[in-house]
Backbone as ProteinMPNN parsed JSONL, in Angstrom:
{"seq_chain_A": "QEENFQENTILTADDAEYTSDFSDYRNTEIEDSEELLRTLKGFMIEWKKLKTSGRMSILEEFGNKLKETGMKHRSGSLVAYAENLLVYIRLFDLSGIEIELGKFPDLIESFKN", "coords_chain_A": {"N_chain_A": [[-84.288, 69.373, -11.522], [-84.353, 66.891, -9.183], [-84.5, 63.339, -9.935], [-84.808, 61.404, -7.913], [-86.328, 62.346, -5.807], [-87.576, 62.343, -2.581], [-90.419, 62.308, -0.668], [-90.846, 64.164, 2.364], [-90.896, 62.412, 5.43], [-93.186, 62.61, 7.955], [-92.822, 62.158, 11.325], [-94.586, 60.943, 14.076], [-95.594, 60.682, 17.753], [-97.13, 58.48, 17.751], [-95.775, 56.654, 16.062], [-94.101, 55.482, 17.558], [-94.089, 52.399, 18.837], [-93.895, 51.234, 21.433], [-93.223, 48.883, 24.073], [-93.428, 48.262, 27.595], [-93.001, 45.941, 28.7], [-90.741, 43.971, 28.93], [-90.358, 41.257, 29.287], [-91.457, 39.662, 27.239], [-89.154, 39.333, 25.478], [-87.47, 37.597, 26.518], [-84.097, 36.119, 27.203], [-83.937, 34.205, 25.2], [-83.089, 34.093, 22.417], [-80.793, 35.45, 22.401], [-77.609, 36.32, 21.532], [-74.755, 35.72, 23.177], [-75.341, 36.55, 25.805], [-74.192, 37.412, 28.373], [-72.025, 39.089, 27.669], [-73.562, 41.002, 26.43], [-74.936, 42.033, 28.676], [-72.78, 43.14, 30.19], [-71.998, 45.106, 28.484], [-74.287, 46.77, 28.205], [-74.367, 47.562, 30.924], [-72.142, 49.127, 30.844], [-73.006, 51.365, 29.226], [-74.504, 52.587, 31.129], [-73.112, 54.633, 32.282], [-72.715, 56.51, 30.272], [-75.563, 56.932, 30.044], [-76.424, 58.021, 32.303], [-75.3, 60.604, 32.169], [-76.596, 61.485, 30.044], [-79.178, 61.891, 30.88], [-79.177, 64.632, 31.77], [-78.483, 65.974, 29.649], [-79.23, 67.992, 26.916], [-78.694, 67.703, 24.488], [-79.406, 66.875, 21.057], [-77.864, 65.457, 19.313], [-76.183, 63.893, 20.735], [-77.631, 62.352, 22.219], [-79.097, 60.926, 20.086], [-76.849, 59.609, 19.143], [-76.415, 57.881, 21.095], [-78.824, 56.29, 21.155], [-78.424, 55.314, 18.626], [-76.143, 53.502, 18.986], [-77.194, 51.697, 20.87], [-79.002, 50.397, 19.297], [-77.39, 49.251, 17.484], [-75.956, 47.526, 19.157], [-77.954, 46.019, 20.165], [-78.771, 44.719, 17.621], [-76.529, 43.221, 17.12], [-76.379, 41.404, 19.19], [-78.789, 40.089, 18.637], [-81.033, 41.029, 20.004], [-84.261, 41.57, 20.384], [-85.736, 43.198, 22.092], [-83.939, 45.376, 22.976], [-83.465, 46.399, 20.319], [-86.059, 47.339, 19.744], [-86.358, 49.082, 21.93], [-84.45, 51.057, 21.247], [-85.067, 51.957, 18.906], [-87.569, 53.092, 19.382], [-86.972, 55.24, 21.208], [-85.146, 56.624, 19.409], [-87.201, 57.505, 17.745], [-88.515, 59.268, 19.241], [-86.337, 61.186, 19.745], [-85.962, 62.101, 17.11], [-88.298, 63.575, 16.867], [-87.949, 65.698, 18.546], [-89.192, 65.446, 20.815], [-89.232, 66.079, 24.097], [-90.336, 65.149, 26.432], [-91.1, 62.469, 25.797], [-88.475, 61.619, 25.31], [-87.411, 61.793, 27.703], [-88.961, 59.953, 29.132], [-88.53, 57.561, 27.944], [-85.764, 57.205, 28.412], [-85.869, 56.898, 30.987], [-86.608, 54.408, 31.27], [-84.6, 52.764, 30.722], [-82.984, 51.553, 32.787], [-84.718, 49.544, 33.641], [-84.744, 47.94, 31.625], [-82.284, 46.909, 31.38], [-82.238, 45.414, 33.725], [-84.195, 43.57, 32.818], [-82.568, 41.841, 31.433], [-81.089, 40.342, 33.35], [-82.413, 38.521, 34.349]], "CA_chain_A": [[-84.987, 68.598, -10.457], [-83.859, 65.318, -8.824], [-85.326, 62.254, -10.163], [-84.86, 60.485, -6.825], [-86.86, 63.043, -4.743], [-88.309, 61.465, -1.695], [-91.147, 63.059, 0.268], [-90.439, 63.96, 3.901], [-91.829, 61.599, 6.392], [-93.275, 63.306, 9.176], [-93.007, 61.137, 12.438], [-95.412, 61.434, 15.179], [-95.299, 59.81, 18.748], [-97.81, 57.193, 17.338], [-94.985, 55.908, 15.358], [-93.302, 54.648, 18.706], [-94.895, 51.406, 19.278], [-93.028, 50.81, 22.513], [-93.751, 48.093, 25.136], [-92.434, 48.347, 28.712], [-93.06, 44.628, 29.076], [-89.507, 43.178, 28.511], [-90.387, 39.853, 29.365], [-91.721, 39.195, 25.998], [-88.008, 39.166, 24.801], [-86.356, 36.99, 27.53], [-82.83, 35.972, 26.534], [-84.051, 33.008, 24.514], [-82.295, 33.933, 21.289], [-79.831, 36.571, 22.338], [-76.345, 35.801, 21.299], [-73.733, 36.149, 24.29], [-76.183, 37.5, 26.929], [-73.128, 37.974, 29.294], [-71.414, 40.234, 26.86], [-74.472, 42.225, 26.309], [-75.245, 42.814, 30.013], [-71.561, 44.019, 30.442], [-71.968, 46.24, 27.505], [-75.337, 47.719, 28.643], [-73.778, 48.182, 32.24], [-71.023, 50.25, 30.382], [-73.75, 52.24, 28.769], [-75.21, 53.21, 32.209], [-72.388, 55.94, 32.741], [-73.366, 57.544, 29.445], [-76.974, 57.16, 30.313], [-76.503, 58.975, 33.544], [-74.959, 61.817, 31.553], [-77.662, 61.891, 28.872], [-80.465, 62.459, 31.35], [-79.06, 65.976, 31.988], [-77.977, 66.52, 28.443], [-80.472, 68.237, 25.892], [-78.078, 67.741, 22.912], [-79.961, 65.801, 20.456], [-76.79, 64.631, 18.58], [-75.589, 62.873, 21.71], [-78.906, 61.361, 22.264], [-79.119, 60.14, 18.689], [-75.696, 58.714, 18.911], [-76.613, 56.849, 22.13], [-79.813, 55.575, 20.569], [-77.783, 54.368, 17.525], [-75.288, 52.52, 19.664], [-78.005, 50.717, 21.524], [-79.692, 49.566, 18.318], [-76.413, 48.319, 16.95], [-75.674, 46.489, 20.186], [-79.108, 45.002, 20.175], [-78.766, 43.897, 16.346], [-75.296, 42.523, 17.184], [-76.756, 40.32, 20.055], [-80.042, 39.634, 18.422], [-82.043, 41.329, 21.135], [-85.422, 42.236, 20.042], [-86.197, 44.29, 23.115], [-83.046, 46.308, 22.833], [-83.624, 47.027, 19.175], [-87.345, 48.09, 19.824], [-86.189, 50.375, 22.809], [-83.412, 51.89, 20.79], [-85.992, 52.521, 17.779], [-88.501, 54.026, 20.007], [-85.929, 56.18, 21.74], [-84.836, 57.459, 18.17], [-88.391, 58.285, 17.179], [-88.743, 60.676, 20.124], [-85.443, 62.13, 19.515], [-86.292, 62.927, 15.795], [-89.516, 64.249, 16.787], [-87.553, 66.538, 19.528], [-90.149, 65.136, 21.897], [-88.481, 66.018, 25.211], [-91.107, 64.36, 27.509], [-90.987, 61.209, 25.358], [-87.186, 61.119, 25.515], [-87.214, 61.532, 29.158], [-89.682, 58.711, 29.619], [-87.846, 56.423, 27.455], [-84.465, 57.15, 29.081], [-86.093, 56.361, 32.384], [-86.944, 52.985, 31.338], [-83.285, 52.122, 30.5], [-82.561, 50.549, 33.848], [-85.558, 48.329, 33.773], [-84.449, 47.2, 30.228], [-81.034, 46.149, 31.721], [-82.843, 44.468, 34.638], [-84.795, 42.349, 32.266], [-81.633, 40.768, 30.842], [-80.558, 39.691, 34.394], [-83.414, 37.29, 34.731]], "C_chain_A": [[-84.391, 67.253, -10.32], [-84.861, 64.398, -9.161], [-85.74, 61.475, -9.006], [-85.534, 61.259, -5.583], [-87.747, 62.165, -3.926], [-89.112, 62.47, -0.751], [-90.622, 62.905, 1.713], [-91.525, 63.304, 4.663], [-91.854, 62.383, 7.659], [-93.636, 62.139, 10.309], [-93.772, 61.827, 13.627], [-95.197, 60.327, 16.371], [-96.057, 58.517, 18.59], [-97.008, 56.354, 16.801], [-94.103, 54.985, 16.287], [-94.291, 53.698, 19.233], [-94.058, 50.558, 20.522], [-93.983, 49.959, 23.718], [-92.821, 48.314, 26.365], [-92.472, 47.047, 29.295], [-91.873, 43.891, 28.459], [-89.637, 41.765, 28.486], [-90.746, 38.867, 28.139], [-90.304, 38.825, 25.239], [-87.045, 38.417, 25.772], [-85.256, 36.635, 26.54], [-82.788, 34.559, 25.789], [-83.186, 32.921, 23.259], [-81.13, 35.032, 21.228], [-78.553, 35.942, 22.239], [-75.465, 36.473, 22.451], [-74.37, 37.058, 25.17], [-75.153, 38.066, 28.066], [-72.438, 39.228, 28.872], [-72.369, 41.398, 26.831], [-74.836, 42.728, 27.568], [-73.992, 43.617, 30.392], [-71.58, 45.424, 29.591], [-73.13, 47.216, 27.86], [-75.042, 48.396, 30.083], [-72.987, 49.259, 31.863], [-71.869, 51.453, 29.964], [-74.444, 53.08, 29.896], [-74.509, 54.517, 32.507], [-72.801, 56.867, 31.666], [-74.722, 57.843, 29.672], [-77.219, 58.287, 31.24], [-76.187, 60.457, 32.994], [-75.969, 62.441, 30.729], [-78.668, 62.39, 29.564], [-80.282, 63.925, 31.683], [-78.66, 66.777, 30.761], [-79.304, 66.901, 27.712], [-79.948, 68.24, 24.54], [-78.551, 66.565, 22.209], [-78.934, 64.986, 19.653], [-76.199, 63.617, 19.491], [-76.671, 61.825, 21.963], [-79.032, 60.415, 21.167], [-77.921, 59.06, 18.522], [-75.848, 57.429, 19.991], [-77.658, 55.75, 21.669], [-79.302, 54.519, 19.38], [-76.797, 53.194, 18.029], [-75.966, 51.393, 20.232], [-78.741, 49.908, 20.413], [-78.71, 48.743, 17.714], [-75.954, 47.203, 17.794], [-76.87, 45.42, 20.19], [-79.243, 44.08, 18.853], [-77.544, 42.932, 16.579], [-75.694, 41.157, 18.034], [-78.029, 39.724, 19.837], [-80.998, 39.766, 19.472], [-82.977, 42.16, 20.502], [-85.795, 43.435, 20.874], [-85.325, 45.411, 22.994], [-83.116, 47.241, 21.567], [-84.862, 47.895, 19.216], [-87.116, 49.281, 20.732], [-85.498, 51.416, 22.098], [-84.351, 52.75, 19.624], [-86.927, 53.454, 18.33], [-87.9, 55.406, 20.644], [-85.607, 57.269, 20.467], [-86.096, 58.182, 17.627], [-88.663, 59.694, 17.886], [-87.834, 61.735, 19.904], [-85.601, 62.949, 18.294], [-87.425, 63.818, 15.853], [-89.187, 65.538, 17.902], [-88.747, 66.559, 20.472], [-89.492, 64.931, 23.306], [-89.08, 65.179, 26.243], [-90.945, 62.929, 27.01], [-89.722, 60.719, 25.446], [-86.919, 60.785, 26.811], [-87.815, 60.231, 29.757], [-88.776, 57.47, 29.118], [-86.504, 56.06, 28.03], [-84.611, 56.582, 30.505], [-86.273, 55.0, 32.483], [-85.812, 52.126, 31.051], [-82.868, 51.086, 31.706], [-83.391, 49.487, 33.939], [-85.241, 47.422, 32.7], [-83.196, 46.328, 30.791], [-81.41, 45.152, 32.741], [-83.384, 43.117, 34.044], [-83.791, 41.346, 31.809], [-81.01, 39.99, 31.987], [-81.332, 38.467, 34.723], [-83.345, 36.073, 33.672]], "O_chain_A": [[-83.988, 66.6, -11.282], [-86.014, 64.563, -8.761], [-86.835, 60.914, -8.988], [-85.317, 60.85, -4.442], [-88.541, 61.372, -4.432], [-88.514, 63.353, -0.136], [-90.115, 61.89, 2.19], [-92.73, 63.545, 4.589], [-90.867, 62.747, 8.299], [-94.575, 61.355, 10.178], [-93.606, 62.979, 14.027], [-94.714, 59.229, 16.095], [-95.691, 57.524, 19.219], [-97.328, 55.172, 16.932], [-93.516, 53.975, 15.9], [-95.213, 54.061, 19.964], [-93.695, 49.386, 20.422], [-95.095, 50.283, 24.135], [-91.617, 48.522, 26.216], [-91.985, 46.943, 30.421], [-92.084, 43.203, 27.46], [-89.013, 41.107, 27.653], [-90.448, 37.676, 28.042], [-90.388, 37.971, 24.356], [-85.846, 38.694, 25.745], [-85.373, 36.783, 25.324], [-81.769, 33.869, 25.773], [-82.599, 31.872, 22.993], [-80.629, 35.416, 20.171], [-78.401, 34.935, 22.93], [-75.495, 37.694, 22.607], [-73.996, 38.225, 25.29], [-75.383, 39.157, 28.589], [-72.301, 40.223, 29.584], [-72.058, 42.548, 27.142], [-75.08, 43.934, 27.609], [-74.15, 44.729, 30.896], [-71.245, 46.537, 29.996], [-72.912, 48.426, 27.803], [-75.398, 49.541, 30.364], [-73.084, 50.317, 32.485], [-71.472, 52.559, 30.331], [-74.921, 54.18, 29.617], [-75.17, 55.461, 32.941], [-73.228, 57.973, 31.998], [-75.092, 59.005, 29.507], [-77.978, 59.239, 31.063], [-76.845, 61.408, 33.415], [-76.193, 63.651, 30.685], [-79.226, 63.362, 29.054], [-81.338, 64.518, 31.9], [-78.516, 68.0, 30.778], [-80.331, 66.24, 27.866], [-80.576, 68.677, 23.576], [-78.251, 65.425, 22.564], [-79.225, 63.827, 19.358], [-75.751, 62.563, 19.039], [-76.497, 60.609, 21.893], [-79.066, 59.2, 21.359], [-77.993, 57.974, 17.946], [-75.485, 56.275, 19.767], [-77.433, 54.544, 21.769], [-79.627, 53.342, 19.224], [-76.741, 52.098, 17.47], [-75.496, 50.258, 20.16], [-79.064, 48.749, 20.672], [-79.016, 47.594, 17.395], [-75.611, 46.116, 17.33], [-76.71, 44.2, 20.215], [-79.706, 42.94, 18.902], [-77.679, 41.785, 16.154], [-75.388, 40.032, 17.638], [-78.465, 38.918, 20.659], [-81.706, 38.83, 19.844], [-82.688, 43.287, 20.098], [-86.118, 44.515, 20.38], [-85.881, 46.505, 22.899], [-82.919, 48.456, 21.592], [-84.809, 49.051, 18.796], [-87.579, 50.38, 20.426], [-85.842, 52.588, 22.253], [-84.323, 53.975, 19.512], [-87.09, 54.552, 17.8], [-88.446, 56.5, 20.494], [-85.788, 58.484, 20.547], [-86.031, 59.305, 17.128], [-88.919, 60.793, 17.395], [-88.172, 62.917, 19.846], [-85.45, 64.171, 18.276], [-87.569, 64.725, 15.032], [-90.098, 66.337, 18.122], [-89.226, 67.625, 20.86], [-89.219, 63.794, 23.692], [-88.328, 64.491, 26.934], [-90.626, 62.122, 27.884], [-89.594, 59.51, 25.641], [-86.334, 59.754, 27.143], [-87.299, 59.578, 30.664], [-88.4, 56.562, 29.859], [-86.117, 54.897, 28.143], [-83.735, 55.952, 31.098], [-86.144, 54.392, 33.545], [-85.93, 50.902, 31.099], [-82.475, 49.941, 31.482], [-82.898, 48.423, 34.314], [-85.444, 46.214, 32.826], [-83.184, 45.109, 30.618], [-80.912, 44.03, 32.642], [-83.191, 41.98, 34.474], [-84.067, 40.147, 31.78], [-80.392, 38.973, 31.673], [-80.843, 37.514, 35.33], [-84.047, 35.074, 33.833]]}, "name": "protein", "num_of_chains": 1, "seq": "QEENFQENTILTADDAEYTSDFSDYRNTEIEDSEELLRTLKGFMIEWKKLKTSGRMSILEEFGNKLKETGMKHRSGSLVAYAENLLVYIRLFDLSGIEIELGKFPDLIESFKN"}
């Protein structure tokens, strides 16, 4: 038996503490917001393809890229969005994934203000 055995963690939709009010995270502390906006606009092409894809591995890769981008630019709203999307992906919650993906354009808009 392994000594470092970890119990499986069961995620639920309650683990996703998502807010759709992105105004709480205005660009006050974001590093290079112009570059971040350009990067997110580039992700829109990928996002459009994801909306019709059911492949969890591709969805998870997208979520991880968003999280990394958010961390790089110190964007709390982007990191929170990505983490919530990843929870739904890990839960295989298709309706939750669809709802979160639907919020992505609003997230991008919030960075323009």
